[in-house]
C-alpha positions as CSV (number, residue, x, y, z in Angstrom):
1,M,0.0,0.0,0.0
2,R,1.2,3.4,-0.9
3,I,1.9,5.8,2.0
4,L,0.6,9.3,1.6
5,I,2.1,11.3,4.4
6,Y,4.7,13.9,3.8
7,L,4.2,15.5,7.2
8,A,7.9,16.5,7.8
9,T,7.9,18.6,4.6
10,L,4.3,19.9,4.8
11,L,4.6,21.1,8.4
12,L,7.6,23.1,7.3
13,I,5.5,24.7,4.6
14,F,2.2,25.3,6.4
15,G,1.7,26.9,9.8
16,L,-1.9,26.3,10.6
17,A,-4.0,27.5,13.5
18,A,-7.6,28.2,14.5
19,A,-8.9,31.7,15.0
20,G,-12.3,33.0,15.7
21,C,-14.5,35.8,14.5
22,A,-18.1,35.9,15.9
23,S,-21.1,36.1,13.6
24,Q,-24.8,36.4,14.4
25,P,-26.5,34.1,17.0
26,A,-29.0,31.5,15.8
27,T,-32.1,33.4,16.6
28,G,-33.5,33.9,13.1
29,T,-37.2,34.2,12.3
30,P,-39.0,30.9,11.7
31,L,-39.4,30.1,8.0
32,T,-42.4,28.8,6.2
33,A,-42.7,27.4,2.7
34,N,-43.5,31.0,1.5
35,S,-41.1,33.0,3.6
36,T,-38.9,35.5,1.9
37,I,-35.1,35.9,2.7
38,I,-33.4,39.3,2.1
39,S,-29.8,39.7,1.1
40,P,-27.6,42.3,2.9
41,D,-28.1,44.7,0.0
42,G,-31.9,44.4,0.0
43,W,-32.6,41.8,-2.7
44,V,-35.6,39.7,-1.7
45,W,-36.1,36.0,-2.8
46,Q,-39.3,35.7,-4.7
47,N,-38.6,32.2,-6.3
48,P,-38.0,29.5,-5.1
49,L,-39.1,30.1,-1.6
50,P,-37.9,30.5,1.1
51,Q,-34.6,30.7,-0.9
52,G,-33.1,29.2,-4.0
53,N,-29.4,28.8,-3.4
54,R,-28.3,25.3,-4.0
55,L,-27.8,23.3,-0.8
56,H,-24.8,21.0,-0.7
57,G,-24.8,19.5,2.8
58,V,-27.1,18.3,5.6
59,W,-26.3,16.9,9.0
60,G,-27.9,16.8,12.5
61,S,-27.3,15.5,15.9
62,S,-30.9,14.5,16.3
63,S,-34.4,14.9,14.7
64,E,-34.7,18.2,16.5
65,D,-31.2,19.6,15.5
66,V,-30.7,19.6,11.8
67,F,-28.4,21.9,9.7
68,V,-28.3,22.5,6.0
69,V,-25.6,24.5,4.1
70,G,-25.1,25.8,0.6
71,G,-24.5,28.6,-1.8
72,G,-24.2,32.3,-0.8
73,G,-23.1,31.3,2.7
74,T,-26.5,29.8,3.4
75,I,-27.0,28.0,6.7
76,M,-30.4,26.9,7.8
77,H,-31.4,25.1,11.1
78,F,-34.3,22.9,12.0
79,N,-35.2,22.7,15.7
80,G,-37.9,20.0,15.4
81,E,-40.7,22.6,14.7
82,D,-39.5,25.1,12.1
83,W,-36.6,26.1,9.9
84,R,-34.6,29.2,10.7
85,L,-32.0,31.1,8.6
86,L,-28.6,31.5,10.4
87,R,-26.3,34.3,9.5
88,S,-23.0,32.6,8.6
89,G,-21.0,35.8,8.2
90,T,-19.8,34.6,4.7
91,G,-21.0,34.7,1.1
92,E,-18.9,31.6,0.2
93,E,-20.3,28.4,-1.3
94,L,-20.7,26.1,1.8
95,R,-20.2,22.5,0.9
96,A,-20.5,20.3,4.0
97,V,-21.6,20.3,7.6
98,S,-20.8,17.9,10.5
99,G,-20.6,17.9,14.2
100,T,-20.7,16.1,17.5
101,S,-23.6,17.9,19.3
102,P,-25.8,21.0,18.9
103,S,-23.0,23.1,20.4
104,D,-20.2,21.7,18.3
105,V,-20.8,22.0,14.6
106,F,-18.3,22.5,11.8
107,V,-19.1,23.8,8.2
108,C,-16.7,24.1,5.3
109,G,-16.7,25.6,1.8
110,G,-15.0,27.9,-0.7
111,N,-12.0,30.0,-0.3
112,S,-10.5,28.1,2.7
113,T,-13.7,28.6,4.7
114,V,-14.2,26.6,7.8
115,L,-16.7,27.7,10.4
116,H,-17.4,26.5,13.9
117,Y,-20.7,26.8,15.8
118,D,-20.8,26.7,19.6
119,G,-24.6,26.8,19.9
120,K,-24.6,30.5,20.0
121,V,-22.4,32.1,17.3
122,W,-20.5,31.0,14.2
123,S,-16.7,31.7,14.3
124,S,-14.4,31.5,11.3
125,M,-11.2,29.3,11.5
126,S,-8.2,30.7,9.5
127,F,-5.6,28.8,7.5
128,D,-2.3,30.0,6.0
129,I,-2.9,28.1,2.8
130,G,-5.3,28.6,-0.1
131,W,-7.5,25.6,-0.4
132,L,-11.0,24.3,-1.1
133,P,-12.4,22.3,1.8
134,N,-15.0,19.8,0.5
135,A,-16.1,17.6,3.4
136,I,-15.9,17.2,7.2
137,W,-16.1,14.3,9.7
138,C,-16.2,14.8,13.4
139,N,-15.3,12.0,15.8
140,S,-15.1,14.3,18.8
141,P,-14.6,17.9,19.6
142,T,-10.8,17.2,19.6
143,D,-10.8,14.8,16.6
144,V,-12.1,16.5,13.5
145,F,-11.0,16.0,9.9
146,V,-11.6,18.3,6.9
147,V,-10.6,17.2,3.3
148,G,-10.3,19.0,0.0
149,E,-7.9,20.3,-2.5
150,T,-5.2,22.9,-2.6
151,N,-5.0,25.8,-5.0
152,E,-1.4,24.9,-5.9
153,L,0.5,21.6,-6.2
154,L,2.0,20.1,-3.0
155,P,5.3,18.3,-2.9
156,N,5.4,15.2,-5.2
157,Y,2.6,16.8,-7.4
158,Q,-0.1,16.1,-4.7
159,R,-3.3,18.1,-4.9
160,G,-5.6,16.6,-2.3
161,I,-5.1,17.5,1.4
162,I,-6.4,16.1,4.7
163,M,-6.5,18.5,7.7
164,H,-6.9,17.5,11.3
165,Y,-8.1,19.6,14.3
166,D,-7.2,18.5,17.8
167,G,-9.3,21.1,19.6
168,S,-6.7,23.8,19.5
169,A,-5.0,23.8,16.0
170,W,-5.3,22.6,12.5
171,K,-2.4,20.4,11.1
172,V,-1.8,18.6,7.8
173,S,-2.7,14.9,8.3
174,G,-2.1,13.7,4.8
175,T,-2.1,14.4,1.1
176,A,-3.3,12.6,-2.1
177,N,-2.9,12.8,-5.9
178,A,-6.3,14.2,-6.6
179,G,-8.7,16.5,-4.8
180,L,-10.6,14.8,-2.0
181,Q,-14.4,14.7,-1.9
182,A,-15.7,13.0,1.2
183,I,-14.7,11.5,4.5
184,W,-16.3,9.1,7.1
185,G,-15.1,6.9,9.9
186,T,-16.1,4.7,12.7
187,S,-13.4,5.8,15.2
188,A,-10.2,7.8,15.5
189,N,-8.3,4.8,14.1
190,D,-10.7,3.9,11.3
191,V,-11.3,6.7,8.8
192,F,-12.0,6.5,5.0
193,V,-11.5,9.3,2.4
194,V,-12.4,9.2,-1.4
195,S,-11.1,11.3,-4.2
196,K,-11.8,12.8,-7.6
197,G,-9.5,10.2,-9.1
198,G,-11.5,7.2,-7.9
199,D,-9.2,6.5,-4.9
200,V,-10.1,5.2,-1.5
201,Y,-7.8,6.1,1.4
202,H,-7.8,4.7,4.9
203,F,-6.4,6.0,8.2
204,G,-5.6,3.4,10.8
205,G,-4.3,5.7,13.5
206,V,-0.8,6.2,12.3
207,A,-0.7,6.9,8.6
208,W,-3.0,7.3,5.5
209,S,-2.7,4.8,2.7
210,R,-4.5,4.2,-0.5
211,V,-6.5,0.9,-0.2
212,Y,-8.4,0.9,-3.5
213,Q,-8.2,2.7,-6.9
214,V,-11.1,2.3,-9.2
215,G,-9.4,3.6,-12.3
216,V,-6.6,0.9,-12.1
217,D,-8.7,-2.1,-10.9
218,L,-11.6,-1.3,-13.1
219,P,-10.4,-0.1,-16.5
220,T,-13.2,1.6,-18.5
221,G,-11.9,0.7,-21.9
222,G,-10.6,3.0,-24.7
223,V,-7.0,3.0,-26.0
224,P,-5.0,0.2,-24.4
225,G,-3.1,1.5,-21.4
226,S,-5.3,4.5,-21.0
227,Y,-8.3,5.1,-18.6
228,I,-11.2,7.4,-18.1
229,F,-10.8,7.8,-14.4
230,P,-13.9,7.6,-12.2
231,S,-14.6,10.1,-9.5
232,L,-15.9,9.2,-6.0
233,F,-18.2,11.7,-4.3
234,D,-19.2,10.1,-1.0
235,V,-18.2,7.5,1.6
236,W,-20.3,6.1,4.4
237,G,-21.0,3.0,6.3
238,T,-22.6,1.2,9.2
239,S,-19.5,-0.3,10.7
240,A,-15.8,-1.0,9.9
241,H,-16.9,-4.1,8.0
242,N,-19.7,-2.5,6.0
243,V,-18.5,0.6,4.1
244,Y,-19.8,2.1,0.9
245,A,-18.4,4.7,-1.6
246,V,-20.4,6.2,-4.5
247,G,-19.5,8.1,-7.6
248,S,-19.3,8.2,-11.4
249,K,-17.5,5.4,-13.3
250,N,-17.0,7.3,-16.6
251,G,-18.7,10.6,-16.3
252,A,-22.2,9.1,-17.0
253,N,-22.6,5.7,-15.3
254,G,-22.6,5.4,-11.5
255,I,-20.7,3.1,-9.3
256,I,-21.1,1.8,-5.8
257,L,-18.1,0.3,-4.0
258,H,-18.6,-1.9,-1.0
259,F,-16.0,-3.0,1.7
260,D,-16.8,-6.0,3.9
261,G,-13.9,-5.7,6.1
262,E,-11.5,-7.7,3.9
263,K,-12.0,-6.7,0.3
264,W,-13.7,-4.1,-2.0
265,S,-16.2,-4.9,-4.6
266,Q,-18.2,-2.8,-7.0
267,T,-21.6,-2.5,-8.6
268,Q,-22.2,-0.4,-11.7
269,F,-25.3,1.8,-12.0
270,E,-27.0,3.5,-15.0
271,T,-26.8,6.9,-13.2
272,C,-24.2,9.0,-11.4
273,L,-24.4,8.8,-7.6
274,V,-23.2,11.6,-5.2
275,S,-24.4,10.7,-1.7
276,L,-25.6,7.9,0.4
277,W,-26.9,7.3,4.0
278,G,-28.8,4.6,5.8
279,S,-30.4,3.7,9.0
280,S,-29.1,0.1,9.0
281,P,-27.3,-2.4,6.7
282,S,-30.6,-3.2,5.1
283,D,-32.0,0.3,4.8
284,I,-29.6,2.5,2.6
285,F,-30.5,5.3,0.2
286,A,-28.2,6.6,-2.6
287,I,-29.0,9.8,-4.6
288,G,-27.5,11.6,-7.6
289,F,-27.6,14.5,-10.1
290,N,-29.9,12.4,-12.2
291,K,-33.0,12.9,-10.0
292,I,-33.2,9.2,-9.2
293,T,-33.1,7.6,-5.8
294,W,-31.8,4.1,-5.1
295,H,-32.6,1.9,-2.1
296,F,-30.8,-1.1,-0.7
297,D,-32.7,-3.5,1.4
298,G,-29.8,-5.7,2.3
299,V,-30.2,-7.9,-0.8
300,A,-30.4,-5.7,-3.9
301,W,-30.5,-2.0,-5.0
302,T,-33.8,-0.8,-6.5
303,K,-35.2,2.5,-7.8
304,V,-37.7,4.2,-5.5
305,K,-39.9,7.3,-5.9
306,N,-38.2,10.5,-4.7
307,G,-41.1,12.9,-4.6
308,G,-40.0,15.3,-7.4
309,D,-37.8,15.9,-10.4
310,W,-34.8,17.6,-8.8
311,N,-31.1,17.1,-8.5
312,R,-30.0,16.4,-5.0
313,Y,-26.5,16.6,-3.5
314,D,-26.6,15.2,0.0
315,I,-28.6,13.0,2.2
316,W,-28.7,12.3,6.0
317,G,-31.2,11.0,8.6
318,S,-31.6,10.3,12.2
319,S,-33.8,7.2,11.7
320,A,-35.5,5.2,9.0
321,K,-38.5,7.6,9.4
322,N,-36.6,10.8,9.5
323,I,-34.4,11.4,6.4
324,Y,-33.4,14.6,4.7
325,A,-32.2,15.3,1.2
326,V,-30.9,18.7,-0.1
327,G,-30.1,20.0,-3.6
328,E,-30.6,22.5,-6.3
329,G,-32.8,25.5,-6.0
330,G,-32.7,25.4,-2.1
331,L,-34.4,22.0,-2.2
332,I,-35.1,20.4,1.2
333,Q,-36.9,17.1,1.1
334,H,-38.1,15.0,4.1
335,Y,-38.7,11.3,4.1
336,D,-41.1,9.9,6.9
337,G,-40.6,6.3,6.1
338,T,-43.3,6.3,3.5
339,S,-43.0,9.2,1.1
340,W,-40.9,12.4,0.3
341,T,-42.3,15.9,0.8
342,R,-40.7,19.2,-0.1
343,F,-40.2,22.1,2.2
344,G,-40.6,25.2,0.1
345,S,-42.4,26.4,-3.0
346,G,-41.9,27.6,-6.5
347,S,-40.5,26.4,-9.8
348,M,-36.7,25.6,-10.4
349,E,-36.4,25.9,-14.2
350,T,-33.6,28.2,-15.3
351,L,-35.0,31.7,-16.1
352,L,-33.4,33.6,-19.0
353,D,-35.1,36.9,-19.2
354,V,-37.4,39.3,-17.3
355,W,-39.5,42.3,-18.4
356,G,-42.4,44.3,-17.1
357,S,-44.6,47.3,-17.8
358,S,-45.1,48.0,-14.1
359,N,-44.1,46.5,-10.7
360,A,-47.5,44.7,-10.8
361,N,-47.1,43.3,-14.3
362,V,-43.8,41.5,-14.7
363,F,-42.9,38.4,-16.9
364,A,-40.1,36.0,-16.5
365,V,-39.3,33.3,-19.0
366,G,-36.9,30.4,-19.4
367,D,-36.2,26.6,-19.8
368,S,-38.9,24.1,-20.7
369,G,-41.1,26.8,-22.1
370,I,-41.7,28.3,-18.7
371,I,-43.5,31.7,-18.6
372,K,-44.2,33.2,-15.2
373,H,-46.3,36.3,-14.4
374,Y,-46.1,38.6,-11.4
375,N,-49.2,40.5,-10.4
376,G,-47.6,42.5,-7.6
377,K,-48.3,39.9,-5.0
378,E,-47.4,36.4,-6.4
379,W,-45.8,34.7,-9.4
380,I,-48.1,32.6,-11.4
381,Q,-47.0,30.1,-14.1
382,M,-48.7,30.5,-17.5
383,P,-49.1,28.0,-20.3
384,S,-46.7,28.9,-23.2
385,L,-47.5,26.5,-26.0
386,T,-43.8,25.4,-26.4
387,S,-41.5,22.9,-24.7
388,E,-38.5,24.8,-26.1
389,E,-36.7,27.3,-23.9
390,V,-38.2,30.8,-24.0
391,V,-35.2,33.1,-24.2
392,S,-36.6,36.7,-24.3
393,V,-39.7,38.6,-23.4
394,W,-40.9,42.2,-24.1
395,G,-44.1,44.0,-24.4
396,I,-46.3,47.1,-24.5
397,S,-48.7,46.3,-21.7
398,E,-50.2,43.3,-19.8
399,S,-52.3,42.6,-22.9
400,D,-49.6,42.9,-25.5
401,V,-46.5,40.9,-24.8
402,Y,-44.1,39.0,-27.0
403,A,-41.8,36.0,-26.0
404,I,-39.2,34.4,-28.1
405,S,-38.2,30.7,-28.3
406,P,-35.4,29.6,-30.6
407,H,-37.8,28.8,-33.5
408,S,-41.0,30.7,-32.8
409,I,-42.5,34.0,-31.7
410,L,-45.2,34.0,-29.1
411,H,-47.8,36.6,-28.4
412,L,-50.1,37.3,-25.3
413,D,-53.2,39.2,-26.1
414,G,-54.2,39.5,-22.4
415,Q,-56.0,36.2,-22.4
416,S,-53.7,33.5,-23.8
417,W,-50.4,32.9,-25.6
418,K,-50.4,32.1,-29.3
419,V,-47.7,31.3,-31.8
420,V,-47.6,34.1,-34.3
421,Q,-44.5,33.2,-36.3
422,N,-42.4,30.1,-36.8
423,T,-38.8,30.2,-37.9
424,P,-37.7,26.6,-38.4
425,D,-34.6,27.6,-40.4
426,T,-33.0,30.1,-38.0
427,R,-32.4,30.5,-34.3
428,L,-33.9,33.6,-32.5
429,Y,-32.6,35.2,-29.3
430,A,-34.3,38.5,-28.4
431,V,-37.2,40.8,-28.9
432,W,-37.6,44.6,-28.4
433,G,-39.8,47.3,-29.8
434,S,-40.6,51.0,-29.7
435,S,-44.3,50.5,-30.1
436,A,-46.9,48.0,-31.0
437,S,-46.2,48.6,-34.7
438,D,-42.5,48.7,-34.5
439,I,-41.0,45.5,-33.0
440,F,-37.7,43.8,-33.8
441,V,-36.6,40.2,-33.2
442,V,-32.9,39.2,-33.7
443,G,-31.0,35.9,-34.0
444,E,-28.4,34.1,-36.0
445,N,-27.9,36.2,-39.2
446,T,-31.5,37.3,-38.7
447,I,-33.5,40.4,-38.1
448,L,-37.3,40.3,-38.3
449,H,-39.5,43.4,-38.1
450,F,-43.3,43.7,-37.2
451,D,-45.1,46.7,-38.5
452,G,-48.4,46.0,-36.7
453,N,-49.7,43.8,-39.5
454,R,-47.1,41.3,-40.5
455,W,-43.6,40.0,-39.8
456,S,-40.9,40.6,-42.5
457,P,-37.1,40.0,-42.7
458,M,-34.8,42.9,-42.7
459,D,-31.4,43.1,-44.4
460,C,-28.8,41.7,-42.0
461,P,-25.1,42.0,-42.5
462,P,-23.5,38.6,-42.8
463,R,-21.8,36.9,-39.8
464,S,-24.0,38.7,-37.4
465,Y,-24.8,36.3,-34.6
466,L,-27.1,38.6,-32.7
467,Q,-27.8,37.9,-29.0
468,N,-29.8,40.9,-27.9
469,I,-31.4,44.2,-29.0
470,W,-32.4,47.6,-27.4
471,G,-33.3,51.1,-28.6
472,S,-34.0,54.6,-27.5
473,S,-36.5,55.1,-30.3
474,S,-37.7,53.7,-33.7
475,S,-34.7,55.3,-35.3
476,D,-32.0,54.5,-32.7
477,V,-31.8,50.8,-32.2
478,F,-28.7,48.7,-31.2
479,A,-28.3,44.9,-31.8
480,V,-25.3,43.1,-30.3
481,G,-23.6,39.7,-30.6
482,F,-20.4,38.6,-32.3
483,D,-19.1,37.9,-35.8
484,G,-17.3,34.7,-35.1
485,S,-14.1,36.3,-33.8
486,K,-15.0,39.7,-32.1
487,S,-17.8,41.8,-30.9
488,R,-20.6,42.7,-33.4
489,I,-22.7,45.8,-32.9
490,L,-25.3,46.9,-35.4
491,H,-27.2,50.2,-35.4
492,Y,-30.5,51.0,-37.1
493,D,-31.3,54.6,-37.9
494,G,-34.9,54.0,-39.0
495,K,-33.8,53.2,-42.6
496,S,-31.1,50.6,-42.5
497,W,-28.8,48.5,-40.4
498,R,-25.1,49.2,-40.4
499,I,-22.1,47.7,-38.6
500,I,-20.3,49.6,-35.9
501,D,-16.8,48.2,-36.0
502,T,-15.3,48.8,-32.6
503,G,-12.6,46.2,-33.0
504,F,-13.3,45.0,-29.5
505,P,-13.0,41.3,-28.7
506,G,-15.7,39.4,-26.8
507,L,-19.2,38.0,-27.2
508,L,-21.8,40.6,-26.5
509,V,-24.8,39.1,-24.8
510,D,-27.0,42.0,-23.7
511,V,-27.5,45.7,-24.4
512,W,-29.4,48.4,-22.5
513,G,-29.3,52.1,-22.2
514,S,-31.0,55.0,-20.4
515,S,-30.8,57.1,-23.6
516,G,-29.3,57.1,-27.0
517,T,-26.1,58.7,-25.6
518,N,-25.8,56.3,-22.6
519,V,-25.8,52.8,-23.9
520,F,-24.1,49.7,-22.3
521,A,-23.3,46.3,-23.7
522,V,-21.9,43.4,-21.7
523,E,-19.4,40.8,-22.7
524,Y,-20.1,37.2,-21.7
525,N,-16.6,36.0,-21.4
526,G,-14.3,39.1,-21.4
527,G,-14.8,40.6,-18.0
528,A,-15.7,43.8,-19.8
529,I,-18.5,46.3,-20.4
530,Q,-18.7,48.5,-23.5
531,H,-20.2,51.9,-23.3
532,Y,-21.5,54.3,-25.9
533,D,-21.7,58.0,-25.1
534,G,-23.4,59.1,-28.3
535,T,-20.1,59.6,-30.1
536,Q,-17.9,56.6,-29.6
537,W,-17.7,53.2,-27.9
538,Q,-15.3,52.5,-25.1
539,R,-14.4,49.2,-23.4
540,I,-14.2,49.1,-19.6
541,T,-12.4,46.1,-18.2
542,G,-11.7,44.7,-14.7
543,F,-15.1,43.2,-14.1
544,P,-15.9,39.5,-13.2
545,Q,-15.1,37.2,-16.1
546,V,-18.6,36.0,-17.0
547,L,-21.4,38.6,-17.3
548,R,-24.9,37.8,-18.7
549,G,-27.3,40.7,-18.5
550,I,-27.8,44.4,-17.9
551,G,-30.8,46.6,-17.0
552,G,-31.8,49.5,-14.9
553,S,-34.3,52.1,-13.8
554,S,-32.4,55.3,-14.6
555,P,-28.9,56.6,-15.7
556,S,-27.8,56.4,-12.0
557,D,-29.4,53.0,-11.2
558,I,-27.9,50.3,-13.5
559,Y,-27.2,46.7,-12.7
560,V,-25.1,44.1,-14.5
561,V,-25.6,40.4,-13.5
562,G,-23.6,37.2,-14.2
563,E,-22.1,34.0,-13.1
564,A,-22.1,32.8,-9.4
565,G,-24.5,35.5,-8.4
566,T,-22.4,38.4,-9.7
567,M,-24.2,41.7,-9.4
568,L,-22.6,45.1,-10.3
569,Y,-24.2,48.4,-9.6
570,Y,-23.6,51.7,-11.5
571,D,-24.6,54.9,-9.7
572,G,-23.9,57.1,-12.6
573,V,-20.3,57.7,-11.7
574,N,-18.7,54.4,-10.4
575,W,-19.3,50.7,-10.6
576,H,-19.7,48.9,-7.3
577,Q,-20.2,45.2,-6.2
578,S,-23.7,44.4,-4.9
579,N,-24.5,41.5,-2.8
580,S,-27.3,39.6,-4.6
581,G,-27.6,36.9,-1.8
582,T,-27.2,34.1,-4.2
583,S,-24.4,31.9,-5.8
584,N,-26.7,30.9,-8.6
585,F,-25.9,32.5,-12.0
586,L,-28.1,35.4,-12.9
587,D,-29.2,35.9,-16.6
588,A,-31.1,39.1,-16.8
589,V,-32.3,42.1,-14.9
590,W,-35.1,44.6,-15.5
591,G,-36.1,47.7,-13.7
592,M,-38.3,50.8,-13.5
593,S,-38.6,53.9,-11.5
594,S,-41.7,55.9,-10.6
595,I,-42.9,58.6,-8.1
596,N,-43.1,55.7,-5.5
597,G,-39.4,54.7,-5.9
598,R,-37.8,52.0,-8.0
599,D,-38.3,48.3,-8.6
600,L,-35.8,45.8,-10.1
601,F,-36.1,42.1,-10.8
602,A,-33.2,39.7,-11.5
603,V,-33.7,36.1,-12.7
604,G,-31.4,33.2,-13.3
605,G,-30.5,29.6,-12.5
606,S,-32.6,27.2,-10.5
607,G,-35.6,29.4,-11.0
608,T,-34.1,32.4,-9.2
609,I,-36.2,35.5,-9.0
610,L,-34.9,38.4,-6.9
611,H,-36.7,41.6,-6.2
612,F,-35.4,45.0,-5.1
613,Q,-37.7,47.8,-4.1
614,Q,-36.9,51.2,-2.7
């Protein structure tokens, strides 16, 4: 067996200690399925409810003490009666939670984050290395392991790292070739860890060693001598002689490993598996990204109903009749021994665009043909007549709205949606207009115009892969996209379209302005925003790499949204970071101002709808 420890070298490199920084006590307001959670900068969750950040981890000390953690620094606690939001003091993606009692709980996540809860406050624990902690296992308050991966290679090209906490300080316990994903044990001298490379490691009290390697023992085919290495995501057992590990064998098919105390065996599954837990050797559940639940009754694994069509990332229970699963869109499911029920409400389909004519008439559209309408009080899902994604929405009023799917144009007349134009030979991306008789739709080498009576094609310059459109009037319209190698901006003066050759790189995905002399276009992958002042375009850099949408309510109230909950705010002079309260990607933002103030809506992944009102 291969020994992993390089402690003499590592302890010279890393000086690791625990430090504390108090956060808020756990006295949050009880949450219901329709509660709303507000970000530090005032963005309110409207869908899903009570919040839509993905949840990565669940653990409890009893049925009356359950913690779930996830994106945006989310920590929620169940006390046996209701769920409460706990202020973690971080916005990082939290990936795992474990503990020994209600007053000894550890959470880990992005950017070297490890938090400890003493029953009253959360404190942060500092490290002198840059790493991503992925999982925690607690044997006692003075025997805690955290595993993950470092930002830079360790000696001997190691990437995975195992940290140990003895109640006073963190020290390196071991390293591994690949990033480490999960940890579980029966005692201080019997601990298992699994890796992204399909490895299983074991700690017997003295040193870590690799005891199994899926990629070597179970070749997946291909060119002789080469392998598609599996990845193991979780490890768990009922005893030292009954240990399971789950993961993906080749990126698609799942795998379950079993250790009987002497040797490892494997079972291949049709779906990837990411987590497992059981109440006994004959009552084990395994879940995955594929929205399928598997159950082991001591003899065989079988599919069981999981109560919904959602991806889940972790599972834990206190008994056979009290099991929790968490996942995408803030999903929390509970199993009572008979059926699964969901805590929360709302849809989880990705939303791609948002528009409104007032703060009581807002539409959001997205995947699987979803169209949602907000009447000022609640979001209601509408029939859309298409199963294709709906990528754009714009209108004149509540009774005159257009929505775009890749190959059709939909219209709402106030009563129902109807398909008014099909485009089977081209792909459409966006709609905008200046009036009911002056509407534009753009797509791949395509510009369509509606004059109030019929749709007709317009002359479009070649290599114009247009992603979005906006204008200040019928004779001042901008369409943006790319030409295959750099940004593409077209301008319409009321008579014809012409190319504005800025020479700037980047794929432009959205455009919006407060006037014809204050227009912004965002780059998807360039970390840049392009601005037009009425005379020339300028490229402003230094922003997060992936941006997706732009909108606002005035020249001094402009928002840009993007990957991982990115939200930038422009006050008319400077750009600032804004805390959206989510780590989900945001696709689009729309806003309006009135004598009563301003309203903005942002939409994105996992059905995210955020609302800001002032």
